[in-house]
N, C-alpha and C positions, 0 to 999 in steps of 0.2 A: 513713550519711554519717559519714566519719572526723572525729575530733576530736583537736586537739593543744592542749597547755597552754602558753601564753606569758605569763611574768610572773604566773602564778597565775590567768590567765583562760583560758576556753575559746575556742578559735578553730575555728570550724566550716569545713570544706572540703568542696567537692562531691566531689573524687576524692582519693585518697591521693597523696603524692609520687611513688611508683612509677608510678602510672597517669598522672599528669601527664607524667612523663619519657617513658613509651611513647607518649603521644598527640603529644608535640612531635616525637619520633623519627619517627612515622608521617607527620606533616605535612612534615617535612624530606625524607623519602624520597619523597613524593608530588611535592614541588617539584623534587626532583633528577630524577626520572622524567620530569616535564614538560620539563625543560630538555633531557634526553637526547633525548626524541622531537622537540622542536622542532629540534634541531641536525641530526637525521636527515632531517626533512622539508624543511629549508631548505638543505641542503648544496649543491644543485645550482640554487638559486634565483639568477637574475640580478637583483640589486637595483636595477640601473639602470632596468630596466623597471618594477618596482614603484614607483620614485620618479616615474617618467613616467606611471604609470597614471592619475592624476586628469586629466592634460592630454589624454591619449588619450580617455578616457571622456567628457570635456566635448566633445571634438571630434565623436565619433560621435553624442552626443546632439543637437549642433547641426545635424548632417546628417540626423537621424532625424525631426525635426520641421519643419513640420506633416506629419501622415500624409497618404499618397496616397490620398485616399478614393475616387478613380476605380477603384483596384485592387480595391476590395471586391466589384465585380461579378464578379471572377474567383474569388472565394473560396467562393461559395454551394455549388458542386458539391463541392469538397474538404470543406466543412463538413458536408454531407450525407453524404459518404463517412465522415467521422470519427464522426458519430453512429451510423451503420449499424454501423461497425467496432465501437464500444463496446457497442452493443445486442446485436448477433449473438454478439459474444465473451462477453458476460455470460451470454446464454441458454445457449450451448454449454458454457461452464464450469460453469454451474449444474446442468445436465443430468447432467454427469460427477461433480460434487461430492457429489450427493445420495446415490447408492449408496455412495460411498467414505465419506461421513460415518456411515452406518448400519454399515458394516463396522468403522469406527474405534471407535465408541462401545462402551464396556464392556458396557452392558446390552442391545446389540442385535447385537453381532457374533457370527457363527456359530462363530468360532474364535479363541481368544485367542493361539494359538501361530503361526498362519500368517496369517490374514485381518487381524487388527488390525495387527500390525506392518507388513504390506505396505501397508495403507491409511495408516497414519501416516507411512510413508516417502514415499508419493506427496504427502501434504499438505505434509510438510516440503521435499521437492524443489521443489514448485510455489512455495512462498513464499520459497524461498532465491534464486531466479533472476528478475531484474527482467525486465518486459515488453519493455524495449528489447534486452536480451540475447536473448530468446526470438525476437523479431522478426529480429534480426540473424542468427541461426542459420537461421531459417525462410526468410528471403529467399534465403540461400545454397542451400537445398534446393529450395524451390518457385519461387523467381524472385520478382522485385518484384511488389507488387500488394496488393489489399486481403485476399486469402486468407491471406497470411502474417501480416498485422496481426490479423485475426480469430482465428486460432489461437493466436497470441501472447498475446492479451488472455485468451483461454479458459484457456490453461495456467496464467496467472498467477492467474486467478480461482479456480481449483480449490482451491488451498491456503487462500485467505482464507475463501471460503464453507464449504469442507469443515471447517475448524477451528471456525469459529463455530457451525456446525450440529451437529457431533458433541459439542461441549461442551453445547450446549442440550439435546441428547437425553440426555446423561448426568445432567442436572439436573432431569429430569421427575419428577413425583409417581408413585411407584411403586404407589401405592394404586389409581390409576385402571387401570393395567395389570393388577393383580391382580383387579379387579373384572370387567374384560372377559375375563380368561383363565378365570375362574370360569364363565362362560357356555358354555365349550367352544369359544371362537372359535379360528381358525387364527392362525398367525403373521402373515400378511398382514392378517387382520382386526384383530389386536391393534394393528398398526402404524397402520392406517387409523383406528381409533376411539379408541385410547387415547394414541398417541405423537404423531401428526401434529397433532391439535387443540392440543396444548400447545406444540409447537415452530413452529407455522405463523407466528405474529406475529414471532417472533425471525428465522425463515428469510426472510421477505419483507423485513424491515427490513435484514437483512444484504445481500440480494441487491440492493436499491435503493441502498444505500450503496456497494456494490461498483461498481454501474453509474456512479454519480457519480465514483468514482475512475477508472474505466476511460476515461471521456470525457477526463479530463486527460491520461492516459497515451497514449490513441490520438491525441491532437492532436500528439505529436512522434514517433510511430513512423515518420512519413514520412522523418524524417532518415536512416533505414537503408533506405528504399525500400519501406516498407509502406503506402504511400498516405495520403491525408487531407491535412490542413492542413500537416502536417510536411514534406510534398514541396514545397509552395509556399515554406515557410519556408527549407528548404535551398537551393532555387534562388535565392531573394532574397539570401540571405546569400553565395552564390557570386559573384554580380555585385555585391555591395556596394550593394544597393538599400535603403538604410536607411529611407526612407519607407515602402517596402512591408512591410518587417519590422516597423515600428510598427503598421501597419494589421493586420497578422496578429495581433500580440500583443493589440490591442484586440479583434479577434474572438474569440480564444481566451478572454480574460479575461470577455468578455460571455457567452460560452457556458458557462464554468465557473460564473459567478454564477447564471445561470438554472438550470443543472443542480443546483447546490447548493440553491437555493429549492425546486425540485421535490422533490428527495430529502427535505429537511427536512420539507415538507409531507406527503409520503406516509408517512414514518416517524411523524410526529405523528398522523396519522390511524389508523395501525395500533396504535401503542402507546397 
């Protein structure tokens, strides 16, 4: 901690004057960068609409309440499709993510030169593209329907589950692997008896957590034609049926709350 002498007395400072100047310059540069970014983001903004937004928002809310509860009878089938989409997509993504995770982990990959980089690339590519974008591409290829939504959910889940699983594999206790290897076990037996028991709780927890996330994401994939509740939401928005939109929001919210509770209880039981 630097010390300066003022009138014969020691004055303790946290930083040197040079460090203070550098810190002030850094904050000034950060503010200037923020102002620059703000100007770029708002250069095409029509502020007359921004000023009128509270009035328009209040008008939509006044027309959205009360919800049209009679419409809820038409949502049970789309809700069931949404749950199936999330569940099947999670299972498909998990089935693909498991071998990729073993190829990506340093201590289980058969090749650090080829297999591991390819597996890591797949994981990164999966995590880089949102489910909605996957669904938009797949609807263009496969046509509208739940199949595009299921595959979109699966492609997004591969990166999430694969990353968490391969990190768990790399953090296992190698002593157990050495103990099983000393018995003359094959590679598959080592995975089965030494690795899987150590990563199984983390794996199941990650899969359940991803399923919980997928329910939220599958609820809006219908906006691009992938089926589920999002399809009803899109049709209601197109005709400005705001009471129906409110009902759909309530159903989605209730579904997410229940799935969150189920996911938390399952993870608590496992961990």
